[in-house]
N, C-alpha and C positions, 0 to 999 in steps of 0.2 A: 655471810660477811664478805664484803668485797673491798677493793681499793688497793692502795699501794702502801707497803710498810717501809717508810723512810728510815726509821731507826727506833727500836723499841726502848733500849736503855743505853744512854750515851754518857757513862761516867767518864771522868777524866782519867786517862791511863797514866799512872805515876811512873816516873822515869826509872826508879830502882825498886820494884816491888819485891816482896818476900814470897818466894814460890813454895807454898806449902806450909802448913802450920799444924803440927801434931797436937797442939793444945786444943784444937777444935774437935778432936776425936770424941770428946765427951758430949758434944752437941748432937751426935747422931746415934741412932740405934745400931745394934750389931749388924743387922741386915743391910741397913743403908751404908754403913762403913765398908762392909764387904763388897757391895756393888760399886761404891766409889773407887776402891782400890783396883777392882777388876777393870773398870772403865779407864782409869788413869793408866793402868798397865797396857791397855789396848792402844791408847794414844801413843805410848812409847814404842810399841811394836810397829805401828804404822810408820813411825819415824825411822826405826831400826831397819825396816825392809824397804826404805826409800819410796814411800808412797805419798809423801807430804807435798804440799804446795804452800811454802812459807807459813803464814799464820792462818791460812784459809781452810775451809772444809770443817766437817763436824762428825763427831761420834756421839750419839746420845744413848741413854739408858733410862728406861721407865722404872720409877719406883713402885713397889708393890702396893703401897697405900695411897689413896687419894687424899687430897687436902681440900676441905670445904667442897667436897663432891667433885673436884676437878682432878684430871690426870696430872701427874707431876713427873718431870724427867730432868736428868742431869745433862748439862752441855758445857763445852769449853768456853772460857772467856775470850772474846775477840781481841787479838793482840799478843796472846801467849803462843810461843812456839810449842809444838807437840812435846819436845824434850823438857818443857817446863811445866807440863800438866801434872798436877798431883791430886790425890784424893780430896784434899781440903779446899783446893781452889776451883774445883768444878762448881758451876752455878746451878742451883736448883730453881727451876721455873715451872709455872703451871702451863696448861695447854694453850693459854692465851698469850704466853710469852712474858708473863709478869714474874720477875725474880722474887723468890720467897725468903731471901736472906740478903744481907748487905754484900755487895761485890765491888771490887776495884775496877772491873773490866766490863765493857759493853757486850751486848748480845748481838751477834751478826744476824741481821734481818733475814738473809737468805737461808741461814741455818734454821731459823724458826719456821719459815714457810714450808720447807721440805719436810722437816722432821715432825712438826706438829700435824701435818696432813696425814702422814703414815701412822703416827701414834694414835691419832683419833680414829682412823678407819680399821686398824689391825690390832685389836686388844691383846692378841696372843704374842705380839712382837715386844720383846724387851729391849733389844739393841738395834740401832740403825747406824751404818757406816757409809759415809759419802766421801769419795776421793776425786782428785783431779790429776791422777798420776799420768806420767808421760805416755806409757803404753796404753793405759785405759782410755785416755783422751784420743789417742791415735785411732784405736779400734772403733771408738764411738763415731768417728768421722767416715768410716768405711760404709759403703752402701749395704753390703752384706752383713755388717756387724761382726759378731763373734763367730768364728769358725773353729769348733773344737778339733784339734789335730792330734791329741794323744789321750792316753788313758785317764789322767787326772782331769783334763779339759772336758772330757765327755760327761762329767757330772752335771754340766750345764746344757747338755744336748736337749733341745726342745723346752728348756726351762728358763729362758731369758726374756724378760719384758723390755720394751723400748718406749722411751718418751721423747718426743720431739722438742728441740730447743725453742724456748719462748723468750730468750734473753736471760738476764740475771734474775734469779728466782725470788723477786720481792713482791710480785703481784699475788695477792691473796686468792684471786680467782683461779690461779694455776693449780691450787691444791686439789680441786676436784678432778682435774685431768691427770695429775700425778697418781692419785688413788685409783682412777679407772684404768690407767695404763699398767700399773703394778699388779692390780688384781690380787690373786692369791699366790703370786710368785714370790720368791725370796731374793731374786737377783734382777736388777734392772740396769740397762745401759741408757744413760741420758745422752741423746744424740748431740754430737759436737760439744760435749760437756764433760762427761766423766762416768764414774761407776757408782753403784749403790747396792748394798746388801742389807738384809734384815735377818734377825735370828731370835730364837726364844731364849737365848743367853748371850752374853758378851762373847764367850768362846765360840759359839756357833756362828755368829755374825762375822767374827774375825776369820774363822776358817774359810768361810765363803769368799770374803774379799781377798784373802791371800791366794787362794786357788784361781779366782777370777783374774786377778792381776797376773798371776803366772801364765794363765791361758792366753791373755792378751800379749804378753811379752813373747811367748813361744810362737804364737801365730805370726807376729811381725817378723821374727827371726826367720821362720820358714818361708814367708813371702819374699824376704830379701834375697833368698837364694835364686829366685826366678825359676826354680825347678817345678815340675808338675807335682801337685800335692796328692798323696794317697790318703783317702778318707775311708773309714769303715762304712759298711752298709747302714741304712736307716734302722734296720732291725737290731744290729749290734749296738748302735749308738743308743737306742732306746733301752735296750737290755742293760747296758753299762750304767746309764743314768739312773735306772731303777735300782741297780745294785748299790750305787752311792747313796741314794735316798733311803734305802732300807738298812744301811749300816753294814754292808758286806765287809768281810775281812777285818772285823773288829773296829771299824771306823765309827766313832761316836756320832750321834745326831745332835741332841740338845746339849749333851756334855761331851764334846769331842775329845778324843784321846790325846790330841796334841796340846790342848790348852794348859794343863799343869806344867808341862815342860817349858812352854813358852813363858809362863809366869815366872818360873825359876830362872830362865834366861835373863829376864829383865831384872830380877833381884840381884843376880850376879853382876850385871852390867852397871846398873845404877838404881838402887832401891829407894831413891828419893820419891818415886811415884807414890809410895805408901804414906807419905807425910800429909 
C-alpha cells in the first residue's frame, strides 16, 4: 500500500468536550479497561515529566484480541492535551486506521503511519511511545546522536536505531523504512525529529522513554560545559548495557519495578485518567 495519508478520520472537534466517561466502563472487558487505564496513565506521565509537544505525538497500545482478523490498538484523539487523556476517550482503531467506535476527535495521520508500521512488524510489541521533547529533538540533530555518559544512559549503549527524516510522516511508503531501521531494537532516534521507544508492556515502554529522555538531557548538559568528556571503555559500556537488559539489581524488564509507583503518583496527582 502506498500514497499519502491526508487525513483518516476528521470529526469536528467540539469546543467543550467531556474528558472521560466512567459510564463507558461497561463497554470494555476487564483486560481492555486495564490497558486503557495504564495507557492513559502513561500519557499523563509524559506530560508530568515535560516530554509533550502541545497536542502532538502519540502513545499506542495493542489490544490482545484481534477484531475481524485485524490487529487493534488504542491511540489518543488529535486535539486533546495529554493532561486530558482518559481511559474512555482513547480511540480504538484497527491496523488500517479505521476507528472501531464513535469518537469526537480525529486521528492524526502521522500517528497512524508510524505506529501502524511498528505494530504490524513487531507482534511482541504492546506499547509504542513517540515524543518531540526539547532534549530528544536536540540530540536527534547531532551527527553522533546519543552519547551515553553515565550509568543509566549506558542501558542504550549499542542499542539505539536511527531513522533519517523524510518530512512529516504521512507517506505510507515510509513505513517499510521505519520497520527496517528499527529492526529488533526497542529504542530509535528519528533524525531531526524526536524519540521512539517500544515495549512489551506500557510500563516497559515508558521506562525506556524516561531514561532515554534523561540520557539526552544529561548529554546536552555535559556538552554545554565545554569540558572534555570521560567515557567508559567499549567493554564496560557493553557489559553495563547487558546488565540493564538482563534486569540486574532488581530492575524489571517486561514489568519494571518503577511502574506501580509511577501509577500511584498519577493517582495522587490527578486520578481522572482512570475515567
